[in-house]
C-alpha positions in Angstrom: -20.0 -36.1 -7.3 -16.7 -35.9 -9.4 -13.0 -36.7 -8.0 -12.3 -33.4 -9.3 -15.3 -31.4 -7.3 -14.0 -33.5 -4.2 -10.2 -32.1 -4.5 -11.7 -28.4 -4.9 -13.6 -28.7 -2.0 -11.5 -30.3 0.2 -8.8 -27.3 -0.8 -11.1 -24.9 0.1 -11.7 -26.5 3.4 -8.2 -26.0 3.8 -7.7 -22.7 2.7 -10.2 -21.7 5.1 -9.1 -23.5 8.5 -5.9 -22.3 7.8 -7.7 -18.6 7.5 -9.1 -19.7 10.7 -6.4 -20.8 12.6 -4.1 -17.9 12.1 -6.3 -15.0 12.4 -7.3 -12.3 10.3 -4.9 -10.1 11.3 -1.8 -12.4 10.9 -3.5 -13.4 7.3 -3.3 -10.7 6.6 0.3 -9.2 7.3 1.3 -12.7 5.3 -0.4 -11.4 2.3 1.0 -7.9 3.0 4.3 -9.9 2.3 3.1 -11.0 -0.9 1.8 -7.7 -1.9 4.5 -6.4 -4.1 4.0 -2.6 -4.0 2.6 -2.8 -0.6 6.2 -4.3 0.3 8.0 -1.3 -1.7 5.5 0.9 0.6 7.0 -0.8 3.7 10.6 -0.9 3.3 10.3 2.7 2.7 8.4 3.4 5.6 11.0 1.1 7.3 13.5 3.7 6.6 11.9 6.2 7.4 11.6 5.1 10.8 14.9 4.0 10.7 16.6 7.0 9.8 14.5 9.2 12.3 15.6 7.2 14.7 19.1 7.1 14.3 18.9 10.9 13.1 21.7 12.5 15.5 24.0 9.3 14.1 23.5 9.4 10.6 23.9 13.0 10.1 27.8 13.6 9.2 27.0 17.5 10.4 25.1 19.8 12.2 21.4 20.3 11.1 21.1 24.1 12.3 24.9 25.4 12.7 25.5 27.8 9.6 28.8 27.8 7.5 28.5 30.9 5.2 31.8 30.4 3.4 30.6 27.4 2.1 26.7 28.2 1.1 25.0 27.1 -1.9 28.2 24.3 -2.5 27.2 21.6 -5.2 26.8 18.1 -3.8 30.3 16.8 -3.7 32.5 14.3 -1.8 32.3 16.2 1.6 28.5 17.3 1.4 26.3 14.7 -0.8 23.1 16.5 -1.1 25.3 19.7 -1.3 24.6 23.2 1.1 21.9 25.6 1.4 21.7 30.0 1.5 22.8 29.9 5.1 26.1 26.4 4.5 23.9 23.6 6.4 24.6 20.9 4.9 21.4 19.6 3.0 21.9 16.0 3.5 21.5 16.4 7.5 18.6 18.6 7.9 16.7 16.2 6.0 17.7 12.9 7.8 17.2 15.2 11.0 13.5 16.2 9.0 12.3 12.7 8.6 11.5 13.0 13.0 9.4 16.0 12.3 7.6 14.4 9.8 7.0 11.4 11.6 6.2 13.3 14.6 3.7 15.4 12.2 2.3 12.4 11.4 1.6 10.1 14.5 0.0 13.4 16.4 -2.0 15.0 13.4 -3.6 11.6 12.5 -3.7 10.5 16.2 -6.0 13.9 16.4 -8.1 12.6 13.9 -8.4 8.9 14.5 -9.6 9.5 18.1 -11.7 12.7 17.6 -13.4 10.8 14.0 -13.7 7.4 15.4 -16.0 8.7 18.5 -17.7 10.8 16.4 -18.2 8.4 13.9 -19.0 5.5 16.1 -21.3 7.0 18.3 -23.2 8.5 15.3 -23.7 5.0 13.6 -24.9 3.3 16.4 -27.1 5.9 17.9 -28.4 6.5 14.3 -31.9 9.3 14.5 -31.6 12.8 14.9 -27.9 12.8 16.5 -26.4 10.8 13.0 -28.6 13.5 11.5 -27.0 16.6 13.2 -23.5 15.3 13.0 -23.3 13.8 9.3 -24.6 17.1 8.6 -21.8 19.6 10.5 -19.0 17.1 8.4 -20.6 18.0 5.5 -20.5 21.7 6.1 -16.9 21.1 7.0 -16.5 19.0 4.4 -17.2 21.5 2.1 -14.5 23.7 2.6 -11.4 22.9 0.6 -8.8 20.7 2.7 -5.7 22.5 3.1 -7.7 25.9 3.3 -9.3 25.3 6.2 -5.9 23.9 8.0 -4.5 27.5 6.8 -6.9 29.2 8.6 -7.3 27.4 11.0 -3.0 27.6 11.6 -3.5 31.0 10.8 -6.0 31.5 13.6 -3.9 29.9 15.6 -0.8 31.4 15.0 2.4 30.2 13.2 4.3 26.8 15.0 4.6 23.3 14.3 2.1 22.3 17.4 -0.6 24.4 15.8 -0.6 22.9 12.6 0.0 19.3 13.7 -3.5 20.8 15.5 -5.0 21.9 12.4 -4.1 19.6 10.5 -5.7 17.0 12.8 -8.6 18.9 13.2 -9.4 19.5 9.3 -8.9 15.2 9.2 -11.6 14.6 11.6 -14.6 14.2 8.8 -12.5 12.0 6.8 -12.2 9.1 9.8 -15.6 9.6 11.0 -17.3 9.3 7.4 -14.5 5.9 7.1 -15.7 4.7 10.8 -19.6 5.8 10.4 -20.1 3.4 7.7 -18.7 0.7 9.4 -20.8 0.7 12.4 -23.8 1.0 10.4 -22.5 -2.6 8.8 -21.1 -4.3 12.5 -24.5 -3.2 14.3 -26.7 -5.2 12.4 -25.2 -8.3 13.3 -26.1 -11.0 15.4 -23.9 -11.0 18.2 -24.7 -7.2 18.7 -28.2 -8.5 19.0 -26.9 -11.3 21.7 -24.9 -8.6 23.8 -28.2 -6.1 23.8 -30.3 -9.0 24.8 -27.6 -10.0 28.0 -27.6 -6.5 29.4 -24.1 -5.0 28.0 -24.6 -1.1 28.0 -24.3 1.0 24.7 -20.9 2.0 25.8 -19.7 -1.5 26.2 -21.2 -2.6 22.8 -19.4 0.4 21.1 -16.1 -0.4 22.3 -15.8 -3.8 23.3 -18.4 -5.6 20.5 -18.2 -3.2 17.8 -15.1 -1.0 17.3 -12.4 -4.0 17.0 -14.8 -5.5 14.0 -14.0 -2.1 12.6 -10.3 -1.4 13.1 -9.3 -2.6 9.2 -10.2 0.2 7.7 -8.8 2.5 10.3 -5.9 1.0 10.3 -5.7 1.7 5.9 -7.4 5.2 6.3 -4.9 5.9 8.8 -1.9 4.5 7.1 -2.7 7.0 4.0 -3.7 10.0 6.3 0.2 9.6 8.0 1.4 10.1 4.0 -1.0 13.3 3.4 -0.6 14.5 7.0 3.0 15.2 5.9 2.5 17.0 2.9 0.3 19.5 4.4 2.3 20.4 7.1 5.3 20.4 4.2 2.7 23.2 2.5 2.1 24.6 5.9 6.0 25.1 6.4 6.4 26.7 3.0 3.8 29.1 3.7 5.8 29.6 6.7 2.3 28.7 9.4 4.0 25.0 10.3 7.6 24.9 11.9 9.9 28.2 11.9 13.4 28.4 10.6 15.6 27.3 12.1 14.1 23.9 12.1 15.0 21.1 9.8 11.8 21.0 8.5 11.4 19.8 4.3 8.0 22.6 3.7 10.8 25.7 5.3 13.5 23.8 3.0 11.3 24.5 0.2 10.3 27.7 0.9 14.2 28.9 1.7 15.4 27.2 -1.2 12.9 28.9 -3.8 14.7 32.4 -3.5 18.3 30.8 -5.2 16.8 27.6 -6.9 18.0 28.9 -10.6 21.6 28.9 -9.5 21.6 26.6 -6.3 18.5 23.9 -7.7 19.5 21.2 -5.4 18.2 22.9 -2.9 14.9 22.2 -3.2 15.3 19.2 -5.8 16.0 16.4 -2.4 13.6 18.2 0.0 11.1 17.7 -2.3 12.1 14.1 -3.3 12.0 13.7 0.1 8.3 14.8 0.1 8.1 12.6 -2.5 9.3 9.4 -1.4 7.8 9.4 2.1 4.5 10.5 0.7 4.2 7.5 -2.4 5.8 5.3 0.4 3.0 5.6 3.1 0.2 5.5 0.0 1.8 1.7 -1.4 1.2 0.8 2.3 -1.7 2.0 2.5 -3.0 0.3 -0.7 -1.4 -2.6 0.3 -3.4 -2.8 3.7 -6.8 -2.3 2.1 -6.3 -5.1 0.2 -4.4 -7.1 2.5 -7.2 -7.1 5.3 -9.9 -7.5 2.8 -11.8 -10.6 3.3 -13.0 -10.5 0.3 -9.8 -10.6 -1.1 -8.6 -13.6 1.1 -8.9 -16.2 -1.3 -7.8 -14.1 -4.3 
């Protein structure tokens, strides 16, 4: 073997040892920090969380109190984003709206994640007729347009923020079920799963102690992307009057209320729309970065 070949093999061995000693999650986080677009997404999401946490301290005005004499004021030093048709400070309403967006993202994705993971894991692990029935039911649900199905469920449950989150969570279940099923089909063929079966472990223990922990990477990526989608869908439902109800400072409601005066006061819809765009972009960039960082096939790139 040439000296160059020996050096190359040594470098590969060193990288492999570093990867094993750090662990896949630590290694993935370090790779995420080196991913420029993901880092931008992480910064945006961090600012969103910081704003939601300190909303009462950051907002210069009460987001609900009306001030009719100052209605439809253009952006100025007193109101940086202007005021709406009721004289409420738009910046304050956007800041408080981040709390609602975080709430929507966490709860809706949580519903999808819990039920979708359970269905996908059980279906993929047991296979057979159970897998056939579950997957065909999921195919039927996914045949309907995503937002149309959310509108139908919200209309049946009744308008409101809670019902909107439930609807968004329910229509997202098939996505997570498909993702986790595909991974489970691969993981359950591993040798350590056979060893667990031989040692007498129950199917329940194998699924939740040996299979699912090795399926977390794609779930984390999908959940991160799903938060942005949930926020966007909630804004759409709010715009249609099916989501959060006035006077809540939800961004979809702000767009709905501002459409009547957009020709004379474009800032009323411009800033809430920009907030939705920025937040969804942040979660999408972070999700794409996580997908690259947690993919073991890319660890040497």
